[in-house]
C-alpha positions as CSV (number, residue, x, y, z in Angstrom):
1,X,-3.6,2.7,-5.1
2,X,-4.4,-0.8,-4.2
3,X,-1.5,-2.9,-3.0
4,X,-0.4,-5.4,-5.7
5,X,1.9,-7.6,-3.8
6,X,-0.1,-10.6,-2.9
7,X,-3.4,-9.6,-4.3
8,X,-2.9,-10.4,-8.0
9,X,-3.8,-13.7,-9.6
10,X,-2.3,-16.9,-8.3
11,X,0.7,-18.0,-10.4
12,X,0.3,-20.8,-12.9
13,X,1.8,-24.2,-12.0
14,X,5.0,-23.4,-14.1
15,X,5.6,-20.3,-12.0
16,X,5.2,-21.9,-8.5
17,X,8.9,-22.7,-7.9
18,X,9.9,-19.1,-8.6
19,X,7.0,-17.8,-6.6
20,X,8.0,-19.9,-3.6
21,X,11.6,-18.6,-3.9
22,X,10.3,-15.0,-4.1
23,X,8.1,-15.6,-1.0
24,X,11.0,-17.0,1.0
25,X,13.2,-14.0,0.0
26,X,10.4,-11.6,0.9
27,X,9.8,-13.1,4.3
28,X,13.6,-13.1,5.0
29,X,13.7,-9.4,4.1
30,X,10.8,-8.7,6.3
31,X,12.6,-10.4,9.2
32,X,15.7,-8.4,8.5
33,X,13.8,-5.1,8.3
34,X,12.0,-5.7,11.7
35,X,15.4,-6.6,13.2
36,X,17.0,-3.5,11.8
37,X,14.3,-1.3,13.2
38,X,14.7,-3.0,16.5
39,X,18.4,-2.3,16.5
40,X,17.7,1.5,16.3
41,X,15.1,1.3,19.1
42,X,11.9,0.8,17.0
43,X,10.6,-2.5,18.5
44,X,6.9,-2.3,19.0
45,X,6.7,-6.0,19.7
46,X,8.9,-5.4,22.8
47,X,7.3,-2.2,23.9
48,X,3.7,-3.4,23.6
49,X,4.0,-7.0,24.7
50,X,5.5,-8.0,28.0
51,X,5.3,-11.8,27.7
52,X,8.4,-13.2,25.9
53,X,6.2,-15.5,23.9
54,X,3.9,-12.7,22.9
55,X,7.0,-10.6,21.9
56,X,8.3,-13.4,19.7
57,X,4.8,-13.8,18.1
58,X,4.6,-10.1,17.5
59,X,8.1,-10.0,15.8
60,X,7.2,-12.9,13.5
61,X,3.8,-11.4,12.6
62,X,5.3,-8.1,11.8
63,X,8.1,-9.7,9.7
64,X,5.6,-11.8,7.9
65,X,3.2,-9.0,7.0
66,X,6.1,-6.7,5.8
67,X,7.4,-9.6,3.7
68,X,4.0,-10.2,2.1
69,X,2.9,-6.6,1.4
70,X,6.2,-4.7,1.0
71,X,9.1,-7.0,0.0
72,X,7.2,-9.5,-2.1
73,X,6.1,-6.7,-4.5
74,X,9.7,-5.7,-4.8
75,X,10.8,-9.2,-5.7
76,X,8.0,-9.3,-8.2
77,X,8.9,-6.0,-9.9
78,X,7.5,-6.0,-13.4
79,X,5.3,-9.1,-12.7
80,X,2.3,-7.2,-14.2
81,X,3.7,-8.0,-17.7
82,X,3.4,-11.7,-17.0
83,X,-0.2,-11.7,-15.7
84,X,-2.9,-12.7,-18.1
85,X,-6.0,-10.7,-17.2
86,X,-8.4,-13.4,-18.4
87,X,-6.9,-15.7,-15.7
88,X,-7.5,-13.3,-12.8
89,X,-10.1,-14.1,-10.3
90,X,-11.3,-10.8,-9.0
91,X,-11.5,-11.8,-5.3
92,X,-7.7,-12.5,-5.3
93,X,-7.2,-8.7,-5.6
94,X,-8.0,-8.6,-1.9
95,X,-5.7,-11.3,-0.6
96,X,-3.3,-8.6,0.6
97,X,-6.0,-6.7,2.3
98,X,-7.2,-9.8,4.0
99,X,-3.7,-10.4,5.3
100,X,-3.4,-6.9,6.6
101,X,-6.8,-7.2,8.4
102,X,-5.7,-10.5,10.0
103,X,-2.5,-9.0,11.1
104,X,-4.2,-6.0,12.8
105,X,-6.7,-8.2,14.5
106,X,-4.0,-10.6,15.8
107,X,-1.7,-7.8,17.0
108,X,-4.6,-6.1,18.8
109,X,-5.8,-9.4,20.2
110,X,-2.3,-10.2,21.6
111,X,-2.0,-6.8,23.3
112,X,-5.6,-6.0,24.1
113,X,-4.6,-2.9,26.0
114,X,-7.0,-0.5,24.3
115,X,-10.2,-0.4,22.4
116,X,-10.2,-1.2,18.6
117,X,-11.0,2.5,17.9
118,X,-8.1,3.6,20.1
119,X,-5.8,1.1,18.5
120,X,-6.6,2.4,15.0
121,X,-6.8,6.1,16.1
122,X,-10.4,6.4,15.0
123,X,-12.5,9.1,16.5
124,X,-16.0,10.1,15.6
125,X,-15.8,13.6,17.1
126,X,-16.5,16.3,14.4
127,X,-16.9,13.7,11.6
128,X,-17.9,16.4,9.0
129,X,-14.7,18.3,9.9
130,X,-12.6,15.2,9.6
131,X,-14.2,14.4,6.2
132,X,-13.6,17.9,5.0
133,X,-9.9,17.8,6.0
134,X,-9.6,14.4,4.1
135,X,-11.2,15.8,1.0
136,X,-8.9,18.8,0.9
137,X,-5.8,16.6,1.5
138,X,-6.9,14.1,-1.1
139,X,-7.3,16.8,-3.8
140,X,-4.2,18.7,-2.8
141,X,-2.2,15.5,-2.7
142,X,-3.4,14.4,-6.1
143,X,-2.4,17.7,-7.6
144,X,1.0,17.6,-5.9
145,X,1.5,14.0,-6.9
146,X,0.8,14.9,-10.6
147,X,3.1,17.9,-10.4
148,X,6.0,16.0,-8.8
149,X,5.6,13.1,-11.2
150,X,5.6,15.3,-14.3
151,X,8.7,17.2,-13.1
152,X,10.6,13.9,-12.5
153,X,9.4,12.4,-15.7
154,X,10.6,15.5,-17.6
155,X,14.0,15.4,-15.9
156,X,14.4,11.7,-16.7
157,X,13.3,12.2,-20.3
158,X,15.7,15.1,-20.6
159,X,18.5,12.9,-19.4
160,X,17.7,10.3,-22.1
161,X,16.8,7.6,-19.6
162,X,13.9,5.3,-20.3
163,X,12.4,4.8,-16.9
164,X,9.0,3.5,-18.0
165,X,8.1,0.4,-20.0
166,X,7.2,0.8,-23.6
167,X,3.7,-0.6,-23.0
168,X,1.1,-0.6,-20.3
169,X,1.2,-3.8,-18.2
170,X,-1.9,-6.0,-19.1
171,X,-3.1,-6.0,-15.5
172,X,-3.2,-2.2,-15.5
173,X,-5.2,-2.1,-18.7
174,X,-7.5,-4.7,-17.1
175,X,-8.1,-2.7,-14.0
176,X,-9.0,0.3,-16.2
177,X,-11.8,-1.6,-17.8
178,X,-13.3,-3.1,-14.6
179,X,-17.0,-2.4,-13.9
180,X,-17.6,0.6,-11.7
181,X,-18.8,-1.6,-8.8
182,X,-15.5,-3.6,-8.8
183,X,-13.5,-0.4,-8.8
184,X,-15.5,1.0,-5.9
185,X,-14.7,-2.2,-4.0
186,X,-11.0,-1.9,-4.7
187,X,-11.1,1.8,-3.5
188,X,-13.0,1.0,-0.4
189,X,-10.6,-1.8,0.6
190,X,-7.5,0.2,-0.1
191,X,-8.7,3.4,1.7
192,X,-9.7,1.6,4.9
193,X,-7.4,-1.3,5.3
194,X,-4.2,0.2,3.9
195,X,-4.7,3.3,6.0
196,X,-5.4,1.3,9.1
197,X,-2.1,-0.5,8.6
198,X,0.3,2.0,7.1
199,X,-0.9,5.1,9.0
200,X,-2.8,3.8,12.1
201,X,-0.4,1.0,12.9
202,X,2.9,1.5,11.1
203,X,3.4,5.3,11.2
204,X,2.6,5.5,14.9
205,X,5.4,3.0,15.5
206,X,8.0,3.7,12.8
207,X,7.4,7.3,11.8
208,X,6.3,9.1,8.7
209,X,9.2,8.5,6.4
210,X,9.7,4.8,7.0
211,X,6.0,4.0,6.8
212,X,5.7,6.1,3.5
213,X,8.7,4.3,2.0
214,X,7.3,0.9,2.9
215,X,3.9,1.9,1.4
216,X,5.5,2.9,-1.8
217,X,7.6,-0.3,-2.0
218,X,4.3,-2.2,-1.7
219,X,3.4,-1.0,-5.2
220,X,6.5,-2.1,-7.0
221,X,5.1,-5.1,-8.8
222,X,3.2,-3.1,-11.3
223,X,6.5,-2.4,-13.0
224,X,5.8,1.4,-13.3
225,X,8.5,3.4,-11.5
226,X,6.6,6.7,-11.8
227,X,3.6,5.2,-10.2
228,X,5.8,4.3,-7.2
229,X,7.0,7.9,-7.1
230,X,3.4,9.1,-7.1
231,X,2.5,6.7,-4.4
232,X,5.3,8.0,-2.2
233,X,4.2,11.6,-2.7
234,X,0.6,10.9,-1.7
235,X,1.7,8.8,1.2
236,X,3.8,11.6,2.5
237,X,0.9,14.0,2.2
238,X,-1.6,11.6,3.9
239,X,1.1,10.8,6.6
240,X,1.5,14.5,7.3
241,X,-2.3,14.8,7.6
242,X,-2.2,12.0,10.2
243,X,0.6,13.7,12.1
244,X,-1.4,16.9,12.2
245,X,-4.8,15.5,13.1
246,X,-3.9,12.4,15.0
247,X,-7.0,10.8,13.4
248,X,-7.3,8.0,10.9
249,X,-10.7,9.1,9.3
250,X,-9.3,12.1,7.4
251,X,-6.5,9.8,6.0
252,X,-9.1,7.2,4.9
253,X,-11.0,10.0,3.1
254,X,-7.9,11.4,1.5
255,X,-6.8,8.0,0.3
256,X,-10.2,7.3,-1.1
257,X,-10.3,10.6,-3.0
258,X,-6.9,10.0,-4.5
259,X,-7.7,6.4,-5.6
260,X,-11.1,7.4,-6.9
261,X,-9.5,10.0,-9.2
262,X,-6.8,7.6,-10.3
263,X,-9.0,4.5,-10.9
264,X,-12.2,6.1,-12.1
265,X,-10.8,9.0,-14.2
266,X,-7.0,9.0,-14.8
267,X,-6.4,5.3,-15.5
268,X,-9.2,4.8,-18.0
269,X,-8.2,8.0,-19.8
270,X,-4.4,7.1,-19.8
271,X,-5.1,3.5,-21.1
272,X,-7.4,4.8,-23.9
273,X,-4.9,7.5,-24.8
274,X,-2.1,5.0,-24.9
275,X,-3.9,2.7,-27.3
276,X,-5.3,5.5,-29.5
């Protein structure tokens, strides 16, 4: 799914003070997270940059991007209920992806120790085979995600706990009714840029579990807990694919398959069924 953190509509003037406070908190959490990783020996800014100034720049860049795409969505949990679809300017959906792209370019530019393809773990050897692996993983991951989500939802319902909101957030309904071209743009941005960051960059430096947890946290602002569970499951599946192949292309394909099923089929059906 597409990251919702900083890619939703800009807040109205009355919401700016709260938005600023949320941003400050998110950036602070990003700095704390990077510092905590460094304490346990996961400090890519130290390992990849030798100049102290470059190391400081890397630390701040990493803290900032984690704050924007991971911790800001957590601070905005449920913000989807407050967004008026008629006020959304479609290009703002890609602000988060632009930030991720800028981060990757800056990080590579500071280090410049390998080619862009090597930096992103992109190989064009046996492209058909890589695509086939991605297709299989995407379909398998979607089925597994559905199964795990249903099991957890059944267990939660059996316990009498209301884990989901009593209505679909307006922004989710809005996304379900977007033109096919808009949906394809969202899928393309998500499958390429998010995989480049969370798999190609983050997983290679922090590992499968931390990168998957951070990826799931980046989807909190929709206000749908089961969606976050599903995102975590598919992230683990794609992350395992990356571990096994060492290549980013199969992960891009798998992510695209999953998002295409969700955005083109499941979401419109779910919204229509909810309102019927």
